[in-house]
C-alpha positions in Angstrom: 69.7 118.0 130.5 70.0 121.1 132.6 73.2 123.2 133.0 75.1 125.8 131.1 75.7 124.6 127.6 79.4 124.5 126.6 80.3 123.6 123.0 83.5 121.4 123.0 85.5 121.4 119.8 88.3 118.9 119.1 91.5 119.8 117.3 93.7 118.1 114.6 94.5 114.4 114.3 91.2 113.1 115.8 89.7 110.2 114.0 88.1 108.2 116.8 84.8 109.9 117.6 84.1 107.6 120.5 87.5 108.5 122.1 86.6 112.2 121.7 83.2 111.7 123.2 84.9 109.9 126.1 87.3 112.9 126.6 84.2 115.2 126.8 82.5 112.8 129.2 85.5 112.8 131.5 85.6 116.6 131.4 81.9 116.7 132.1 82.4 114.5 135.2 85.0 116.9 136.5 82.9 120.0 135.9 79.8 118.6 137.5 76.1 118.9 136.7 76.1 122.7 136.5 77.4 122.4 132.9 76.2 120.6 129.8 79.0 119.8 127.5 78.2 119.4 123.8 80.8 117.6 121.6 81.2 119.1 118.2 82.7 116.5 115.8 84.2 117.8 112.5 87.0 115.3 111.8 85.0 113.6 109.0 85.6 116.8 107.0 89.4 116.8 107.7 92.3 115.3 105.8 92.2 111.8 104.4 95.1 109.6 105.5 94.0 106.1 104.5 96.4 105.6 101.6 99.4 107.8 102.4 101.8 104.9 102.2 101.1 104.7 98.5 102.7 108.1 98.1 106.1 107.1 99.4 108.8 106.0 96.8 109.9 102.4 96.8 113.6 102.1 97.6 113.8 98.6 96.1 117.1 96.6 96.1 120.5 98.3 96.5 121.9 99.8 93.3 125.7 99.8 93.1 127.5 101.5 90.3 130.9 99.8 90.5 133.0 97.4 88.6 133.7 95.4 91.8 132.1 92.0 91.8 132.3 91.4 95.5 128.8 92.2 96.8 129.9 91.6 100.4 131.3 95.2 100.1 127.7 96.4 100.5 128.0 95.5 104.2 130.5 98.4 104.5 127.7 100.8 104.3 125.9 99.2 107.2 129.1 99.3 109.3 129.0 103.1 109.2 125.7 103.3 111.0 125.9 100.2 113.2 129.1 98.9 114.7 129.4 96.3 117.5 131.5 97.7 120.4 134.0 94.8 120.2 134.8 95.6 116.6 134.9 99.4 117.1 138.3 100.8 116.2 140.0 102.3 119.2 140.3 106.0 119.4 143.7 107.3 118.1 144.3 104.2 116.0 144.9 105.0 112.4 142.2 103.2 110.5 144.1 103.1 107.3 146.9 101.2 109.1 144.4 98.4 109.6 143.9 98.3 105.9 147.7 98.2 105.3 148.2 95.4 107.8 145.3 93.4 106.4 146.7 93.8 102.9 150.2 92.8 103.9 148.9 89.7 105.8 146.9 88.7 102.7 149.9 89.0 100.5 152.3 87.3 102.8 156.1 87.8 102.2 155.9 88.6 98.5 158.0 91.1 96.6 155.2 93.6 97.1 155.5 93.5 100.8 159.3 93.7 100.8 159.2 96.8 98.5 160.0 100.2 99.9 156.4 101.0 100.9 154.7 101.7 97.6 151.6 99.7 98.7 151.4 101.5 102.1 151.9 104.9 100.4 149.2 104.1 97.9 146.7 103.1 100.6 147.4 106.3 102.6 147.0 108.4 99.5 143.8 106.8 98.5 142.5 107.0 102.1 143.1 110.7 102.2 141.3 111.4 99.0 138.3 109.2 99.9 134.9 110.6 100.8 133.2 107.7 102.6 136.0 105.4 103.7 137.0 107.7 106.6 133.5 107.2 108.1 134.1 103.5 108.7 135.1 102.5 112.2 134.4 98.8 112.1 137.6 96.7 112.2 136.0 93.9 110.2 135.1 96.3 107.3 138.6 97.8 107.3 140.2 94.4 107.2 137.9 93.4 104.3 139.1 96.5 102.4 142.7 95.5 103.0 142.1 92.0 101.6 140.4 93.5 98.5 143.4 95.8 98.0 145.7 92.9 98.4 143.9 90.8 95.8 144.0 93.7 93.3 147.7 94.4 94.0 148.6 90.7 93.7 146.9 90.5 90.4 148.8 93.5 89.2 152.1 91.8 90.3 151.3 88.5 88.5 149.6 89.9 85.4 152.6 91.3 83.6 153.1 89.5 80.3 156.4 87.7 79.7 157.3 90.1 77.0 157.1 93.0 79.4 160.4 94.7 80.1 159.5 94.5 83.8 160.2 90.8 83.9 163.3 90.8 81.8 166.1 89.2 83.8 169.8 89.5 83.3 171.2 92.6 84.8 171.0 94.7 88.0 169.5 97.6 86.0 166.9 95.3 84.5 166.0 94.1 88.0 165.6 97.7 89.2 163.3 98.5 86.2 161.3 95.3 86.9 160.9 96.2 90.6 159.9 99.8 89.8 157.4 98.7 87.2 155.8 96.2 89.6 155.7 98.9 92.3 154.0 101.3 90.0 151.4 98.8 88.9 150.8 97.8 92.5 150.4 101.4 93.6 148.0 102.1 90.8 146.0 99.0 91.5 145.7 99.8 95.2 144.6 103.4 94.5 142.1 102.2 91.9 140.5 99.6 94.1 140.4 101.9 97.1 138.6 104.4 94.8 136.1 101.8 93.7 135.5 100.7 97.3 134.9 104.3 98.3 132.2 104.5 95.6 130.6 101.2 96.7 130.5 102.5 100.3 129.0 105.7 99.1 126.2 103.9 97.3 125.7 101.5 100.2 125.5 104.4 102.6 122.9 106.0 100.4 120.9 102.8 100.5 121.2 102.4 104.3 120.3 106.0 105.0 117.7 105.9 102.3 116.1 102.8 103.9 116.2 104.5 107.3 114.6 107.7 105.8 111.9 105.6 104.2 111.2 103.8 107.4 110.9 107.1 109.3 108.7 108.6 106.6 106.4 105.6 106.7 106.1 105.7 110.4 105.5 109.5 110.5 103.3 109.7 107.3 100.1 109.1 109.1 100.7 111.4 112.1 102.0 114.2 110.0 99.2 113.6 107.5 96.6 113.9 110.2 98.0 117.2 111.5 98.8 118.8 108.2 95.9 117.2 106.4 93.4 118.7 108.8 95.0 122.1 108.5 95.0 121.9 104.7 91.4 120.6 104.6 90.3 123.4 106.9 91.8 126.1 104.6 89.6 124.7 101.8 86.5 124.0 103.8 86.4 126.8 106.4 82.7 127.7 105.9 81.6 124.0 105.9 83.5 123.1 109.1 82.5 126.3 110.9 78.8 125.6 110.0 79.3 122.2 111.6 79.7 123.9 115.0 76.6 126.0 114.5 74.6 122.9 113.3 75.7 121.0 116.5 74.5 123.9 118.7 71.2 124.1 116.8 70.7 120.3 117.3 71.6 120.2 121.0 71.1 123.7 122.3 68.7 125.5 119.9 68.7 129.3 120.3 72.2 129.4 121.7 75.2 130.9 119.9 73.2 133.9 118.8 73.5 137.6 119.8 70.6 137.2 122.2 72.0 134.0 123.7 75.8 133.7 123.2 77.3 130.3 124.1 80.4 129.2 126.0 83.0 127.3 123.8 86.0 125.2 124.9 88.2 124.3 122.0 91.4 122.4 121.6 94.2 123.1 119.0 92.8 123.8 115.5 89.3 123.7 117.1 90.1 127.0 118.8 91.0 128.5 115.4 87.7 127.2 113.9 85.7 128.7 116.8 87.6 132.0 116.5 87.0 132.1 112.8 83.3 131.3 113.2 82.9 134.1 115.7 84.8 136.7 113.6 83.5 136.0 110.1 81.4 138.6 108.5 78.3 136.6 107.7 76.2 134.8 110.4 78.9 134.8 113.0 78.8 132.5 116.0 78.3 134.5 119.2 80.5 133.3 122.1 80.0 134.6 125.6 83.3 133.0 126.8 85.9 131.2 124.8 88.4 128.8 126.3 91.1 127.7 123.9 93.9 125.2 124.8 97.0 124.4 122.8 95.6 126.6 120.1 96.9 128.7 117.2 94.5 131.6 116.4 97.1 134.3 116.8 99.7 132.3 114.8 97.3 131.9 111.9 96.1 135.4 112.1 99.7 136.8 111.8 100.5 134.3 109.0 97.3 134.8 107.0 95.2 137.8 108.2 91.5 137.1 108.1 89.7 139.4 105.7 87.1 140.4 108.3 89.8 141.6 110.7 92.5 144.3 110.7 96.1 143.4 110.0 98.3 143.0 113.0 101.3 145.2 113.6 103.6 145.1 116.7 102.1 147.4 119.3 98.8 147.6 117.5 96.7 144.5 118.5 93.7 143.6 116.5 90.4 144.8 117.9 87.9 141.9 117.9 84.1 142.2 117.3 81.8 141.8 120.3 81.0 138.2 119.1 83.7 137.1 121.6 82.9 138.3 125.1 85.7 136.8 127.1 88.7 134.7 126.1 91.1 132.5 128.1 93.9 130.7 126.3 95.8 127.9 128.0 99.4 127.0 126.9 101.8 124.3 128.1 105.5 125.0 128.1 106.5 122.0 126.0 103.6 122.3 123.5 105.0 123.7 120.3 101.5 124.0 118.9 100.3 126.4 121.6 100.5 130.2 121.0 99.9 133.3 123.0 97.0 135.7 122.3 97.6 138.8 124.5 99.9 140.7 122.2 97.9 140.1 119.0 94.2 140.6 120.0 92.0 143.0 122.0 88.4 142.2 123.0 85.7 144.7 122.1 85.9 145.7 125.8 89.5 146.9 125.2 90.8 144.1 127.4 93.3 141.5 126.1 92.5 137.8 126.2 94.1 136.0 129.2 97.0 133.6 128.5 97.4 131.0 131.3 100.4 128.7 131.5 99.5 125.2 132.6 101.7 123.1 134.8 103.7 120.5 133.0 102.8 117.0 134.1 105.9 114.8 134.0 104.0 111.7 133.1 103.1 113.3 129.7 106.8 113.6 128.8 107.1 115.6 125.6 103.6 114.6 124.3 101.9 117.6 125.8 99.6 118.8 123.1 96.8 116.5 124.3 97.5 116.9 128.0 95.1 119.8 128.6 92.0 117.6 128.6 93.0 116.2 131.9 94.4 119.4 133.5 92.9 121.2 136.4 93.5 124.5 134.6 91.0 123.6 131.9 88.3 122.9 134.5 89.1 126.1 136.3 89.1 128.1 133.1 85.7 126.9 132.1 84.2 127.5 135.5 85.7 131.0 135.6 84.5 132.0 132.1 81.0 130.5 132.6 80.2 130.6 136.3 77.3 128.5 137.5 74.1 130.4 138.3 
């Protein structure tokens, strides 16, 4: 096939070779017959993501460390993260008041309710010292707490043994002692059960949030593994992956990529780093007449981890590159967080900086812009500019 050979290198997170070949074929169609695109596939040497799910902890069933027997209280945790609008407590309404009313309704018109507010005071005190209860805005959950407090307080009222001085009848003073004793028991019971419920909610919240976290980790394990896995694998297999590029050239365009016949390279993402490293390594470098990188990170990795064959970057002192890279155009998209500029960090052997070109954001891509370059007019123009047809 005639035309200027252009080695095309993919970036991270590619596992479908047919899809990559199709991207190259589509780009070939846009460029026309004056160019011969050669896809360089190296993903088989990248990170392995087949069994990442097996590395995630198993949350299992909820574990609640509490003496309360009512397992329905576990639903309180869910009420923090998901509340139906019709049950959402109105702004400005004191949520502890709902607990108080629910407790009083549960108890009815007993001595406890007719007391001078010990139950209400105890609930307010417990609420103010709670960690998780103030997070609850679901009316049903608050009412359930009130009923639980009422049950505990009612038990405290009725559990005093007959020999207790609190139930001795016969004088006004004895009745006062009895009432005060009951109120103390009721208050202590209310505070204790509120404390227990606060712990239950805390553990339930931990389970709810933990389950959500596990779900997110499971959903993102493969994508993150593909990105980070390829980067980590490349750090360990740099010579092997770089040699894959040279082997691809030798198979499809023998004689190219040498000092006598440098080749044009278009490389995406980490592929741009691989091509850059292959061209700047000390032994058997790849000779590139024109390099087009898009959404790439060569400058970022160079500043993070200086390559041994190159000088160390310092502000105002860009790194002079060897003549193995004749020209260099770098495309970056405003919303692509994996795209980095090159002009401040590098200088070509000619003394000129690489050219950074901002691409136009295509609204249909939303925030998923890292792969958008393949279909951009800027990529076609950059290749044509750096490797003009004869």
